[in-house]
C-alpha positions as CSV (number, residue, x, y, z in Angstrom):
1,M,-15.1,2.0,-26.9
2,Q,-12.3,0.2,-25.6
3,R,-12.0,-3.4,-24.5
4,R,-9.5,-4.8,-21.4
5,P,-8.9,-8.3,-21.3
6,T,-11.5,-10.6,-19.3
7,G,-9.4,-11.6,-15.9
8,R,-9.8,-14.1,-13.3
9,G,-43.4,8.8,-2.5
10,R,-44.6,10.4,-1.0
11,P,-43.8,11.3,2.6
12,L,-44.1,9.5,5.6
13,R,-46.2,11.6,8.0
14,S,-46.5,9.9,11.5
15,T,-46.9,11.2,14.8
16,R,-43.7,10.1,17.1
17,R,-43.3,10.0,20.9
18,P,-40.6,12.6,21.5
19,G,-38.2,8.9,22.2
20,G,-39.5,7.8,19.0
21,R,-36.9,9.5,17.0
22,L,-33.5,8.8,18.8
23,R,-35.0,4.7,18.7
24,D,-35.9,4.6,15.6
25,R,-32.6,6.5,14.3
26,L,-30.3,4.1,16.7
27,A,-32.2,1.1,15.2
28,L,-31.6,1.9,11.6
29,G,-27.9,2.9,12.3
30,A,-27.0,-0.4,13.9
31,A,-29.1,-2.3,11.3
32,T,-27.2,-0.8,8.4
33,V,-24.2,-2.0,10.1
34,V,-25.0,-5.5,10.5
35,T,-26.0,-5.2,6.6
36,L,-22.6,-4.0,5.6
37,L,-20.6,-6.1,7.9
38,A,-22.6,-9.5,6.5
39,G,-20.6,-8.4,2.9
40,A,-22.4,-5.4,1.3
41,A,-19.6,-3.8,0.4
42,P,-16.0,-4.4,-0.6
43,A,-14.4,-1.8,1.0
44,V,-15.0,-4.1,4.3
45,G,-13.9,-6.8,2.5
46,Q,-16.0,-9.5,1.2
47,S,-18.1,-11.8,3.4
48,L,-15.9,-15.2,3.8
49,S,-19.3,-17.2,1.6
50,D,-18.4,-14.2,-1.5
51,G,-14.6,-14.5,-1.4
52,T,-14.0,-17.6,-3.1
53,P,-12.9,-16.5,-6.7
54,V,-15.5,-18.1,-9.6
55,S,-14.7,-18.5,-13.0
56,I,-16.9,-17.5,-15.7
57,T,-16.4,-17.9,-19.2
58,G,-18.0,-15.0,-21.5
59,P,-17.0,-11.9,-23.3
60,S,-14.3,-10.0,-22.2
61,A,-15.9,-6.5,-21.2
62,T,-16.2,-3.6,-23.4
63,V,-15.8,0.2,-21.0
64,L,-18.7,2.5,-22.8
65,S,-17.7,5.0,-20.4
66,S,-14.8,6.1,-17.8
67,D,-13.7,8.7,-15.8
68,T,-12.1,9.8,-12.5
69,H,-14.5,12.1,-11.1
70,G,-15.8,10.9,-7.6
71,Q,-14.7,7.3,-6.6
72,G,-14.2,6.7,-10.5
73,H,-16.9,6.0,-12.8
74,L,-16.9,3.0,-15.1
75,V,-20.1,1.1,-17.4
76,E,-18.8,-1.8,-18.8
77,A,-20.9,-3.9,-21.7
78,F,-21.0,-7.7,-21.7
79,G,-22.1,-8.5,-25.5
80,D,-23.0,-6.5,-28.3
81,V,-25.0,-3.2,-27.1
82,R,-25.2,-2.1,-30.6
83,R,-26.6,-5.3,-31.9
84,A,-28.9,-6.5,-28.7
85,R,-32.6,-6.5,-28.8
86,N,-32.6,-7.3,-25.3
87,I,-30.4,-5.6,-22.8
88,A,-29.9,-5.6,-19.1
89,V,-28.5,-3.0,-16.9
90,I,-27.2,-4.0,-13.9
91,V,-26.6,-1.2,-10.9
92,P,-24.6,-2.4,-8.4
93,G,-24.7,-1.0,-4.9
94,V,-22.7,0.2,-1.7
95,G,-19.1,0.1,-1.9
96,W,-18.1,-0.2,-5.8
97,T,-15.4,2.0,-7.4
98,G,-14.0,1.9,-11.0
99,P,-10.9,0.8,-9.5
100,L,-13.0,-2.0,-8.0
101,L,-14.9,-2.9,-11.0
102,A,-12.1,-2.9,-13.5
103,D,-9.8,-5.5,-11.2
104,E,-11.5,-9.2,-12.0
105,A,-8.4,-10.7,-10.3
106,G,-9.9,-13.5,-7.9
107,A,-13.4,-12.1,-8.4
108,G,-16.2,-13.7,-6.5
109,R,-19.8,-14.4,-7.0
110,R,-20.6,-10.8,-5.7
111,H,-18.1,-8.9,-8.4
112,P,-20.5,-7.4,-11.0
113,A,-18.4,-8.7,-14.0
114,V,-18.5,-12.3,-12.9
115,Q,-22.9,-12.0,-12.4
116,A,-23.4,-10.0,-15.9
117,R,-21.8,-12.8,-17.6
118,S,-23.9,-15.0,-15.6
119,L,-26.9,-13.3,-16.5
120,L,-26.1,-13.0,-20.3
121,A,-25.2,-16.8,-21.2
122,E,-28.6,-17.0,-18.9
123,M,-30.3,-14.8,-21.5
124,E,-28.8,-16.3,-24.8
125,A,-29.5,-20.1,-23.5
126,L,-33.2,-19.0,-23.2
127,D,-33.3,-16.7,-26.2
128,P,-30.4,-17.9,-28.7
129,G,-31.8,-16.4,-31.5
130,T,-32.1,-12.7,-30.3
131,P,-28.6,-10.6,-29.5
132,A,-28.6,-9.8,-26.4
133,A,-26.3,-7.6,-24.0
134,V,-25.4,-6.6,-20.0
135,V,-23.9,-3.7,-19.2
136,V,-23.0,-2.6,-15.4
137,W,-23.6,0.5,-14.6
138,L,-21.4,2.8,-12.5
139,G,-21.9,6.5,-13.2
140,Y,-22.4,7.0,-10.0
141,D,-20.4,6.9,-6.3
142,P,-22.0,4.4,-4.0
143,P,-21.5,4.7,-0.4
144,A,-18.1,3.5,0.8
145,G,-19.5,0.9,2.9
146,I,-19.7,1.5,7.1
147,D,-21.0,5.3,6.8
148,P,-24.0,7.2,7.4
149,D,-24.0,7.9,3.5
150,S,-25.5,4.1,3.1
151,A,-28.5,5.4,5.2
152,R,-29.0,8.4,3.0
153,S,-30.1,9.2,-0.7
154,E,-27.4,11.7,-1.5
155,R,-25.7,9.4,-3.6
156,A,-28.8,8.2,-4.9
157,V,-29.9,11.4,-6.1
158,Q,-26.8,12.3,-7.4
159,G,-26.7,8.9,-9.6
160,A,-30.2,9.1,-10.7
161,P,-30.2,11.8,-14.0
162,R,-26.9,9.8,-15.1
163,L,-28.5,6.9,-14.9
164,A,-31.6,8.3,-16.9
165,A,-29.5,9.7,-19.4
166,F,-27.5,6.4,-20.1
167,V,-30.6,4.4,-20.9
168,D,-32.1,7.0,-23.0
169,A,-29.2,7.1,-25.0
170,L,-29.0,3.1,-25.8
171,P,-30.5,1.8,-29.3
172,R,-34.4,2.7,-29.5
173,A,-34.9,-1.0,-30.7
174,A,-33.5,-2.8,-27.9
175,R,-35.7,-4.3,-24.6
176,V,-34.1,-2.4,-21.8
177,S,-34.5,-4.1,-18.3
178,L,-32.9,-2.5,-14.9
179,V,-31.5,-4.7,-12.6
180,C,-30.4,-3.3,-9.2
181,H,-28.8,-4.6,-6.7
182,S,-28.7,-3.3,-2.6
183,Y,-28.1,0.5,-2.6
184,G,-28.4,0.3,-6.3
185,S,-32.5,-0.2,-5.9
186,V,-32.5,3.7,-4.3
187,V,-30.4,5.1,-7.7
188,C,-33.4,2.7,-9.2
189,G,-36.4,4.3,-7.4
190,R,-34.9,7.9,-7.9
191,A,-34.2,7.5,-11.5
192,A,-38.1,5.6,-12.1
193,P,-39.8,8.6,-13.1
194,R,-37.8,9.5,-15.8
195,V,-35.9,6.4,-17.4
196,H,-37.3,4.0,-20.1
197,V,-37.5,0.8,-19.4
198,S,-39.7,-2.1,-19.9
199,S,-39.1,-4.0,-16.4
200,L,-37.1,-2.6,-13.2
201,V,-36.2,-5.8,-11.0
202,V,-34.8,-5.0,-7.6
203,L,-32.9,-7.5,-5.4
204,G,-31.9,-7.1,-1.9
205,S,-33.5,-3.7,-1.6
206,P,-32.7,-1.8,1.7
207,G,-35.8,0.6,-0.2
208,M,-36.4,2.8,-3.5
209,D,-37.2,5.9,-1.2
210,V,-41.2,5.8,-1.9
211,W,-43.9,4.0,-0.1
212,S,-45.7,2.5,-2.5
213,R,-45.0,1.0,-6.6
214,A,-47.4,3.9,-7.3
215,A,-45.1,6.5,-6.6
216,L,-42.4,5.4,-8.4
217,H,-44.2,6.9,-11.3
218,T,-43.4,3.9,-14.1
219,S,-44.8,2.4,-16.4
220,A,-42.3,-0.1,-16.3
221,T,-43.1,-3.6,-14.6
222,V,-41.7,-3.7,-11.4
223,W,-40.5,-6.8,-9.8
224,A,-39.1,-7.6,-6.2
225,G,-37.4,-10.2,-4.2
226,I,-35.2,-11.2,-1.2
227,A,-33.5,-14.1,-0.1
228,P,-34.4,-15.5,3.3
229,D,-30.8,-15.3,4.9
230,D,-30.1,-12.1,3.3
231,P,-29.0,-9.5,6.5
232,I,-30.5,-6.4,4.4
233,G,-33.9,-7.9,5.5
234,L,-32.6,-6.8,9.1
235,V,-33.0,-2.6,7.7
236,P,-36.2,-1.2,9.3
237,H,-38.3,0.0,6.8
238,T,-38.3,3.5,7.4
239,R,-37.6,7.2,6.8
240,V,-36.5,9.6,9.4
241,D,-34.4,13.0,9.2
242,G,-33.4,11.7,6.4
243,L,-32.2,8.0,7.4
244,G,-33.9,5.0,5.8
245,H,-35.2,4.0,2.5
246,A,-38.8,4.2,2.9
247,A,-40.9,0.7,2.5
248,D,-39.7,-2.9,1.3
249,P,-40.2,-3.2,-1.8
250,T,-41.5,-7.0,-1.4
251,S,-44.1,-6.2,0.8
252,P,-47.6,-7.2,-0.1
253,S,-48.6,-3.4,0.5
254,F,-46.2,-2.5,-1.9
255,G,-47.3,-3.6,-4.9
256,A,-43.9,-4.8,-7.1
257,R,-44.2,-8.2,-8.8
258,A,-42.8,-10.9,-6.3
259,L,-39.6,-12.3,-7.8
260,P,-38.5,-15.9,-7.4
261,V,-35.1,-16.1,-5.5
262,D,-34.8,-20.1,-4.8
263,G,-31.5,-20.7,-4.6
264,A,-30.5,-17.4,-3.6
265,H,-28.3,-17.3,-0.4
266,G,-27.1,-14.1,1.5
267,H,-27.0,-10.5,0.0
268,N,-25.0,-11.2,-3.0
269,G,-26.6,-14.5,-4.8
270,Y,-29.0,-13.4,-6.8
271,L,-27.4,-13.4,-10.0
272,V,-25.6,-16.9,-9.3
273,A,-25.8,-19.7,-12.1
274,G,-28.6,-22.3,-11.2
275,T,-30.4,-20.0,-8.6
276,G,-34.0,-19.5,-9.6
277,S,-33.7,-15.7,-9.1
278,L,-30.8,-16.1,-12.0
279,R,-33.5,-17.4,-14.0
280,A,-36.5,-15.3,-13.4
281,V,-34.3,-11.9,-14.2
282,A,-33.1,-13.4,-17.6
283,R,-36.6,-14.3,-18.2
284,I,-37.7,-10.7,-17.3
285,A,-34.5,-9.1,-19.3
286,S,-35.7,-11.4,-22.6
287,G,-39.3,-10.2,-22.6
288,Q,-40.4,-13.5,-21.3
289,G,-42.1,-12.0,-17.8
290,S,-45.3,-13.6,-17.7
291,S,-43.7,-16.8,-17.7
292,V,-42.1,-16.3,-14.3
293,A,-44.1,-18.1,-11.8
294,A,-44.6,-16.1,-8.6
295,T,-47.6,-14.9,-6.5
296,S,-48.3,-11.1,-5.2
297,P,-45.6,-10.1,-2.9
């Protein structure tokens, strides 16, 4: 391992009128563009609300693995993974590459390293006697930004077995939780049947490529949350000709537990210090999920 310095389910069966398919495809494409423009991908630049540099104290990133495949894969740990008994694995969404993840210069709140340190600090405050670590796993090639890949699942399908293999290699004694943001939740949905974790948390999800929590085929407790002003809520929850990621994980019919999101704003505000969503994720990752006040979604 090496260190780098810290810087600043089932298929949908439906009957459609001939014109319905085209309308669905156009609506999905338009909504995807809106979502990405709102700040889901650094390839098109950070949104004004997310671009302000944030300084979060915490450990330097320990590089667990790095390679030049695809857009550059990078897996970083914050805290000692070998000693940790509570481990949260953040799976980022669209636009991230290895070089972007490694560059913390002027990092805003949407940078995974900033989010990882915020989550680790909250976990350590909740349970100071238990070693904890947060991993940022970028072992796949997310969609670059405004392109058809973000509405399709091929990138997630390719990344899912790699995510499962990484989690399987973590210390057996540790409690592991997946924290999946945006397109990262599609990866987690695809990996769910073969990944052994205690909890699976999805934030600002376009869908998990299944129509119900049961279709994930996982024993993990599944949590889902979306901020009221998250523009990803504009994405139609459908699947048409390979476009779309199926059901909304926060809908009552899906069957996930509702994650509190008080204080979270926009698409990138779920792991910001002081938010109810950060506190809830930290509790879940620390084995205190039963203390998270939530009603059924």
